[in-house]
Legacy VTK file of the C-alpha trace (Angstrom):
# vtk DataFile Version 3.0
C-alpha trace
ASCII
DATASET POLYDATA
POINTS 499 float
-26.320 -21.295 -19.491
-24.341 -18.181 -20.409
-21.608 -18.481 -23.062
-19.742 -15.229 -22.651
-19.250 -12.325 -20.300
-17.688 -8.872 -20.342
-14.414 -7.883 -18.705
-13.000 -4.376 -19.103
-15.577 -3.628 -21.833
-14.508 -6.666 -23.882
-16.628 -9.747 -24.473
-14.800 -12.961 -23.626
-16.099 -16.444 -24.395
-16.314 -18.809 -21.443
-14.342 -21.526 -23.216
-11.659 -19.034 -24.218
-11.358 -17.837 -20.648
-11.046 -21.364 -19.289
-8.452 -22.276 -21.862
-5.948 -20.086 -20.087
-5.185 -17.988 -23.150
-7.812 -15.338 -22.449
-7.339 -12.102 -20.613
-5.432 -12.533 -17.366
-7.071 -10.251 -14.873
-6.577 -10.033 -11.153
-8.593 -8.079 -8.604
-5.938 -6.294 -6.613
-8.470 -3.608 -5.835
-12.198 -3.387 -6.076
-11.691 0.223 -7.033
-9.373 -0.862 -9.833
-11.934 -3.147 -11.430
-11.553 -1.695 -14.903
-7.874 -2.507 -15.272
-6.046 -5.007 -17.399
-3.110 -6.389 -15.407
-1.788 -9.079 -17.664
1.917 -8.225 -17.501
2.364 -6.713 -14.049
3.808 -9.615 -12.082
5.468 -7.675 -9.269
3.685 -4.976 -7.277
6.426 -2.730 -5.892
5.156 -0.688 -2.940
7.555 2.095 -1.905
7.215 4.040 1.331
6.515 7.712 0.599
7.057 10.044 3.551
4.933 13.190 3.639
6.683 14.855 6.568
8.858 17.314 4.617
8.335 21.020 5.229
11.320 22.634 3.528
14.415 24.195 5.104
14.623 24.797 8.848
14.172 22.724 11.980
11.335 20.194 11.819
11.353 20.461 8.043
12.774 16.957 7.776
16.162 17.934 6.355
17.828 19.725 9.304
18.412 19.031 13.006
15.673 19.468 15.594
17.724 22.021 17.575
17.245 24.670 14.895
20.997 25.155 14.516
20.829 24.662 10.741
22.833 21.436 10.601
21.922 19.153 7.723
20.873 15.632 8.736
21.085 14.258 5.188
24.231 13.153 3.410
22.792 13.252 -0.123
20.829 15.995 -1.864
17.335 15.623 -3.387
17.000 16.635 -7.022
13.920 18.613 -5.969
15.849 20.461 -3.261
14.681 20.837 0.347
11.067 20.512 -0.632
7.610 20.655 0.903
5.560 17.462 0.690
2.521 19.629 0.000
4.024 21.144 -3.160
1.940 20.115 -6.177
4.947 20.002 -8.504
6.915 17.853 -6.032
4.022 15.375 -5.807
3.630 15.335 -9.577
7.310 14.486 -10.018
7.254 11.837 -7.297
4.309 10.047 -8.877
5.537 10.288 -12.437
9.079 9.176 -11.635
7.654 6.232 -9.721
5.348 5.198 -12.553
8.045 5.657 -15.181
10.432 3.294 -13.390
8.031 0.604 -12.204
6.908 1.607 -8.703
3.253 0.559 -8.504
2.142 2.011 -5.194
3.149 4.218 -2.290
2.825 3.150 1.335
2.178 6.284 3.364
3.618 6.378 6.863
0.628 7.262 9.028
1.193 8.585 12.527
-2.088 10.004 13.856
-5.392 11.556 12.728
-5.574 15.032 11.277
-5.480 17.817 13.836
-3.293 15.915 16.301
0.435 16.614 16.840
2.608 14.742 14.353
-0.151 14.122 11.824
0.602 14.103 8.108
-3.045 13.570 7.151
-3.360 17.130 5.876
-0.627 16.488 3.293
-2.236 13.147 2.461
-5.833 14.375 2.197
-5.399 17.799 0.640
-2.332 17.327 -1.512
-1.317 13.764 -2.452
-4.850 12.398 -2.840
-6.013 15.547 -4.616
-3.220 15.402 -7.182
-4.544 14.753 -10.711
-1.674 12.264 -11.101
-2.763 10.012 -8.214
-4.947 8.119 -10.707
-1.715 6.570 -12.029
-0.868 4.794 -8.767
-2.161 2.871 -5.811
-1.426 3.687 -2.198
-1.885 2.133 1.236
-1.300 2.855 4.903
2.089 2.164 6.508
1.063 2.063 10.167
3.828 3.260 12.493
2.269 2.372 15.853
5.436 3.242 17.777
5.357 6.834 16.590
1.592 6.914 17.022
1.825 6.073 20.703
4.767 8.397 21.217
2.932 11.392 19.770
-0.140 10.467 21.820
1.928 10.614 24.997
1.407 6.937 25.836
4.347 5.418 27.718
5.964 2.568 25.775
9.279 2.509 27.633
8.535 -1.095 28.667
7.286 -2.094 25.212
3.984 -1.961 23.356
1.741 -3.923 25.687
-1.762 -4.613 24.380
-2.918 -5.399 27.910
-2.896 -1.624 28.290
-6.330 -0.178 27.545
-4.786 2.958 26.071
-2.629 0.931 23.668
-5.416 -1.450 22.642
-8.031 1.290 22.182
-5.676 3.456 20.134
-4.888 0.589 17.766
-8.529 -0.429 17.341
-9.830 3.116 16.841
-7.137 3.915 14.294
-8.195 0.992 12.116
-11.849 1.973 12.331
-10.685 5.421 11.218
-8.925 3.884 8.211
-12.064 1.957 7.314
-14.281 5.019 7.492
-11.918 7.380 5.720
-9.476 5.609 3.424
-10.278 2.031 2.411
-12.914 3.244 -0.042
-10.559 5.639 -1.806
-10.492 4.807 -5.550
-6.724 4.275 -5.551
-6.322 2.349 -2.308
-4.321 -0.849 -2.822
-6.221 -4.116 -2.502
-4.933 -7.682 -2.500
-7.463 -10.316 -3.565
-10.204 -7.767 -3.005
-8.902 -6.908 0.473
-7.457 -3.546 1.615
-3.830 -4.060 2.585
-2.031 -2.384 5.462
1.605 -2.656 6.579
2.121 -2.601 10.362
5.655 -1.683 11.384
7.559 -3.362 14.234
4.864 -5.876 15.133
7.607 -8.030 16.603
7.606 -5.596 19.531
3.889 -6.047 20.301
3.130 -7.948 23.514
0.125 -8.724 25.670
-3.344 -9.290 24.224
-2.453 -8.313 20.667
-4.039 -11.381 19.064
-7.458 -10.623 20.590
-7.328 -6.942 19.652
-6.340 -7.791 16.080
-9.251 -10.266 15.807
-11.629 -7.652 17.205
-10.321 -5.137 14.681
-10.742 -7.546 11.773
-14.289 -8.418 12.887
-15.371 -4.789 13.147
-13.934 -3.927 9.742
-15.686 -6.964 8.281
-19.015 -5.568 9.479
-18.071 -2.355 7.650
-17.500 -4.399 4.482
-13.716 -4.744 4.611
-11.798 -8.034 4.787
-8.483 -6.662 6.013
-5.152 -7.959 4.651
-2.429 -7.401 7.255
1.294 -7.475 6.511
3.178 -7.650 9.790
6.804 -6.617 10.322
7.652 -9.914 12.032
10.732 -11.338 10.343
13.684 -11.708 12.707
16.342 -14.210 13.757
15.289 -14.521 17.381
13.155 -17.583 16.663
10.053 -18.531 14.697
6.716 -18.663 16.530
4.008 -20.177 14.309
1.166 -19.030 16.573
2.475 -15.511 16.260
3.099 -15.594 12.504
-0.388 -16.990 11.875
-1.949 -13.750 13.125
-0.958 -12.117 9.846
-1.855 -12.656 6.207
1.775 -11.944 5.325
4.997 -11.426 7.240
7.710 -9.052 6.150
10.555 -6.879 7.364
11.454 -3.211 6.898
15.052 -3.074 5.661
18.140 -5.274 5.814
18.402 -4.366 9.522
16.712 -7.554 10.724
16.636 -8.319 14.428
19.171 -10.944 15.427
21.444 -10.525 12.403
25.055 -9.433 12.573
26.008 -5.976 11.237
26.557 -5.881 7.487
29.597 -4.213 5.937
27.847 -3.267 2.697
24.813 -4.114 0.571
26.487 -7.170 -0.941
26.915 -8.852 2.435
23.468 -7.609 3.420
21.924 -9.301 0.379
23.573 -12.606 1.301
22.448 -12.373 4.925
18.882 -11.309 4.134
18.560 -14.117 1.598
19.421 -16.633 4.327
16.834 -15.169 6.708
14.117 -15.072 4.043
14.810 -18.700 3.129
14.605 -19.772 6.768
11.228 -18.046 7.108
9.970 -19.477 3.819
10.748 -22.945 5.146
9.137 -22.241 8.527
5.985 -20.845 6.924
5.412 -23.924 4.769
1.813 -25.030 5.264
1.061 -22.470 8.008
-2.499 -21.112 7.779
-3.680 -17.634 8.678
-5.555 -17.820 11.965
-9.247 -18.449 11.248
-8.741 -18.747 7.484
-7.888 -21.417 4.945
-5.105 -19.407 3.284
-1.387 -19.811 3.857
0.634 -17.136 5.578
2.984 -15.781 2.929
6.283 -13.969 3.013
6.271 -10.558 1.390
9.919 -9.543 0.954
11.103 -6.034 1.662
14.322 -4.328 0.668
16.173 -1.044 0.826
18.991 0.236 -1.400
21.298 1.148 1.524
21.278 2.666 5.013
23.122 5.599 6.557
21.700 7.689 9.405
24.912 8.976 10.988
24.235 12.693 10.410
20.669 12.371 11.625
21.775 10.708 14.843
24.835 12.903 15.425
23.104 16.264 15.072
20.126 15.138 17.160
22.287 13.662 19.964
21.043 10.133 19.322
24.323 8.266 19.493
26.265 6.428 16.834
24.669 5.869 13.477
24.246 2.808 11.278
26.129 2.539 8.000
25.363 -0.134 5.418
26.393 1.520 2.151
25.779 0.589 -1.434
29.289 0.571 -2.877
28.010 0.132 -6.426
24.793 -0.079 -8.398
25.417 -3.808 -8.755
25.148 -4.242 -4.984
21.712 -2.609 -5.007
20.657 -4.893 -7.866
21.828 -7.874 -5.818
19.605 -6.876 -2.896
16.614 -6.225 -5.167
17.089 -9.614 -6.809
17.007 -11.295 -3.399
13.633 -9.651 -2.735
12.364 -10.685 -6.153
13.425 -14.310 -5.662
11.353 -14.600 -2.474
8.224 -12.866 -3.782
5.581 -15.571 -4.022
1.817 -15.648 -4.391
1.310 -19.138 -2.945
-1.712 -19.691 -5.189
-3.421 -16.384 -4.446
-5.176 -14.499 -7.208
-2.841 -11.522 -6.872
0.516 -10.363 -8.094
3.613 -10.632 -5.934
3.911 -7.826 -3.394
7.404 -6.418 -2.732
7.891 -3.661 -0.169
10.533 -1.043 -0.988
11.546 0.946 2.055
11.822 3.723 1.175
11.009 6.080 -1.661
12.211 9.206 0.146
13.556 8.783 3.670
16.501 11.117 3.205
17.699 11.076 6.822
18.282 7.306 6.682
19.558 7.353 3.069
17.142 4.585 2.087
15.578 6.811 -0.550
15.385 5.965 -4.258
14.051 9.397 -5.257
16.495 11.109 -7.660
19.397 13.149 -6.320
21.426 15.951 -7.811
24.420 15.181 -10.021
27.266 16.062 -7.681
30.213 14.107 -6.317
30.677 10.328 -6.428
27.584 8.136 -6.645
28.954 5.453 -4.317
29.324 4.654 -1.505
26.087 6.294 -0.303
26.556 9.278 -2.586
24.350 11.252 -4.949
23.244 8.309 -7.068
20.995 10.436 -9.347
18.436 8.109 -11.076
20.413 4.905 -10.481
18.152 3.424 -7.821
14.952 4.009 -9.772
16.667 2.285 -12.682
17.299 -0.722 -10.414
13.554 -1.021 -9.760
12.832 -1.047 -13.486
15.633 -3.497 -14.265
14.772 -6.028 -11.554
10.975 -5.811 -11.322
10.006 -4.453 -14.728
8.501 -1.159 -15.816
4.876 -2.340 -15.824
2.570 -0.602 -13.363
-1.152 0.048 -12.998
-0.770 2.895 -15.498
-0.021 2.295 -19.165
0.071 5.916 -20.452
-3.166 5.458 -22.431
-5.250 6.109 -19.369
-6.560 2.549 -19.082
-6.645 2.566 -15.332
-9.419 3.038 -12.825
-10.256 6.697 -12.863
-9.797 9.300 -10.206
-12.855 11.441 -10.584
-11.152 14.810 -10.053
-9.020 14.378 -13.170
-11.891 14.425 -15.685
-13.906 17.356 -17.051
-17.002 16.039 -15.300
-17.217 14.235 -11.984
-19.194 11.270 -10.787
-19.459 9.966 -7.263
-20.534 6.582 -5.996
-21.468 6.111 -2.374
-21.102 3.045 -0.186
-24.309 1.047 -0.180
-26.422 1.109 2.963
-26.974 -1.116 4.800
-23.861 -3.217 4.296
-23.806 -6.189 4.865
-27.082 -6.687 3.021
-29.941 -8.900 4.141
-33.101 -8.011 2.189
-31.917 -5.109 0.093
-29.742 -2.017 0.028
-29.650 1.547 -1.292
-26.928 2.799 -3.642
-26.389 6.555 -4.060
-24.510 8.234 -6.906
-24.273 11.623 -8.567
-23.224 13.144 -11.912
-22.356 16.768 -12.657
-23.411 16.868 -16.290
-25.560 14.848 -18.640
-23.841 11.551 -19.358
-24.632 7.939 -20.145
-24.115 5.747 -17.095
-24.150 2.035 -16.422
-24.562 0.685 -12.899
-24.160 -3.080 -12.575
-23.384 -5.720 -9.965
-20.627 -8.303 -10.546
-19.389 -11.312 -8.656
-15.686 -11.759 -7.939
-15.154 -13.716 -11.146
-16.079 -10.593 -13.117
-19.470 -12.005 -14.162
-22.269 -9.464 -14.376
-25.113 -10.533 -12.090
-27.523 -7.601 -12.282
-27.711 -4.471 -14.424
-29.404 -1.792 -12.347
-29.203 1.167 -14.737
-28.077 1.752 -18.314
-29.245 5.142 -19.543
-28.573 8.851 -20.019
-28.706 10.788 -16.750
-29.114 14.524 -16.181
-26.921 16.317 -13.606
-27.991 15.503 -10.092
-27.910 13.061 -7.214
-29.686 9.712 -7.451
-30.500 6.629 -5.399
-31.381 3.146 -6.581
-32.433 0.048 -4.684
-30.861 -3.382 -5.022
-32.914 -6.349 -3.866
-30.867 -9.213 -2.475
-33.660 -11.770 -2.864
-31.838 -13.750 -5.541
-28.250 -13.120 -4.413
-26.482 -15.874 -2.479
-24.379 -14.896 0.530
-21.011 -13.553 -0.554
-19.021 -10.539 -1.717
-19.977 -8.555 -4.828
-18.913 -5.426 -6.660
-21.239 -2.719 -7.845
-19.632 -0.756 -10.656
-20.594 2.662 -12.013
-19.291 3.545 -15.484
-19.697 6.934 -17.110
-17.693 7.840 -20.223
-14.093 6.829 -19.367
-14.627 6.927 -15.610
-15.152 3.725 -13.640
-15.751 3.561 -9.892
-16.594 0.443 -7.933
-17.494 -0.421 -4.379
-17.876 -3.656 -2.508
-21.039 -5.003 -0.928
-21.547 -8.079 1.210
-24.704 -10.202 1.188
-25.209 -11.935 4.508
-28.692 -13.332 5.191
LINES 1 500
499 0 1 2 3 4 5 6 7 8 9 10 11 12 13 14 15 16 17 18 19 20 21 22 23 24 25 26 27 28 29 30 31 32 33 34 35 36 37 38 39 40 41 42 43 44 45 46 47 48 49 50 51 52 53 54 55 56 57 58 59 60 61 62 63 64 65 66 67 68 69 70 71 72 73 74 75 76 77 78 79 80 81 82 83 84 85 86 87 88 89 90 91 92 93 94 95 96 97 98 99 100 101 102 103 104 105 106 107 108 109 110 111 112 113 114 115 116 117 118 119 120 121 122 123 124 125 126 127 128 129 130 131 132 133 134 135 136 137 138 139 140 141 142 143 144 145 146 147 148 149 150 151 152 153 154 155 156 157 158 159 160 161 162 163 164 165 166 167 168 169 170 171 172 173 174 175 176 177 178 179 180 181 182 183 184 185 186 187 188 189 190 191 192 193 194 195 196 197 198 199 200 201 202 203 204 205 206 207 208 209 210 211 212 213 214 215 216 217 218 219 220 221 222 223 224 225 226 227 228 229 230 231 232 233 234 235 236 237 238 239 240 241 242 243 244 245 246 247 248 249 250 251 252 253 254 255 256 257 258 259 260 261 262 263 264 265 266 267 268 269 270 271 272 273 274 275 276 277 278 279 280 281 282 283 284 285 286 287 288 289 290 291 292 293 294 295 296 297 298 299 300 301 302 303 304 305 306 307 308 309 310 311 312 313 314 315 316 317 318 319 320 321 322 323 324 325 326 327 328 329 330 331 332 333 334 335 336 337 338 339 340 341 342 343 344 345 346 347 348 349 350 351 352 353 354 355 356 357 358 359 360 361 362 363 364 365 366 367 368 369 370 371 372 373 374 375 376 377 378 379 380 381 382 383 384 385 386 387 388 389 390 391 392 393 394 395 396 397 398 399 400 401 402 403 404 405 406 407 408 409 410 411 412 413 414 415 416 417 418 419 420 421 422 423 424 425 426 427 428 429 430 431 432 433 434 435 436 437 438 439 440 441 442 443 444 445 446 447 448 449 450 451 452 453 454 455 456 457 458 459 460 461 462 463 464 465 466 467 468 469 470 471 472 473 474 475 476 477 478 479 480 481 482 483 484 485 486 487 488 489 490 491 492 493 494 495 496 497 498
């Protein structure tokens, strides 16, 4: 019988751990295995839009008719920027981390090379930034825009009885599994990659079957998908519908079936009522095919104003729900905080913040210039970032000492760790890794309690590429982590044993 085990390079006695006074650690991400998360109760995930291309039409700040009319009513501190600019990305990440934003949700529209795609900015700029190691990120799946850019008719709704609709959805998620879920900074909840799907309330037809098919295929790839669906509305609660998702949420205070709000104070009161109704309705409801409860993940925005965007693009009358003071924004954030619950899960409380930088809809919290009145819906400067810190705390995955799972490009040498093959594992599996200079490495397998099961390698390695074999003879069916440590770099991957 073992008496102690190692977590985050510290030996912890079993009795001390059970006592409840040991290290509190939570596996939000398999790729964040080497973190200590003892004080980070709320995980604030803010939507970062990567569609900005500077001044001019289609740059994100001016009208689509190329007449030079501004579609934003407030002015970014970084000017009319490019999302690909390294300095812009650096500032966005560091401001977020400084004020308590834990992760970015990236609005994804379509694969790289197709019209409307922002994958180039994601792949070559955001994910290549040395500062990305300080944050987590996940996909914000905008299926409406995806189908629109693909030329698929959705004038009668998003009907999953359509082969084109169903195939596009399924193939996109397989794309995410192949390309993104293994990224070292991807956000995981209870060891599961999380994805936000926008406007799921508008999905009709055979959506439940397609979602099950998608989950099953990703499971074969080694991913147990956590889906947050944009379902919350006031049109009526459908338990069979809500149970399709691991969590239900909304986008902003503009919830279907609610009356228009005059300002953020009235919006906070109204949203609180809706959230409470859904909390009550969700009581005891299980996720379809699982033993876990469906949870509510609250979302909030600081304000809303899209009048210039709609006017200059001939889209009709705009929506105006202004923040008339900083206190009104705090009120809305506190409503979100009060409804953030874990329901017994081994994860922090997820809160969606929509958005970090949607300037056309004025839901941004990114800093503005210091010009004119701050409220209503004015250049608020750093006020809205300060609200995040005040309401949810400043703790994030990054603690300024570098004690966070490492992004390999930000160190003087690089290591890589491949996905084991085959996965799931029956008899055994191969694990590939590489190092670029001589370094001491440790490659071990852990269970989900953080207990080391097998140590595969613990030695100095010369530069090169290597493979090692893991026999599954003595491993029970289940999910495990294999973790490669070299100097202050830690990378982990997930493997599944299924005999």
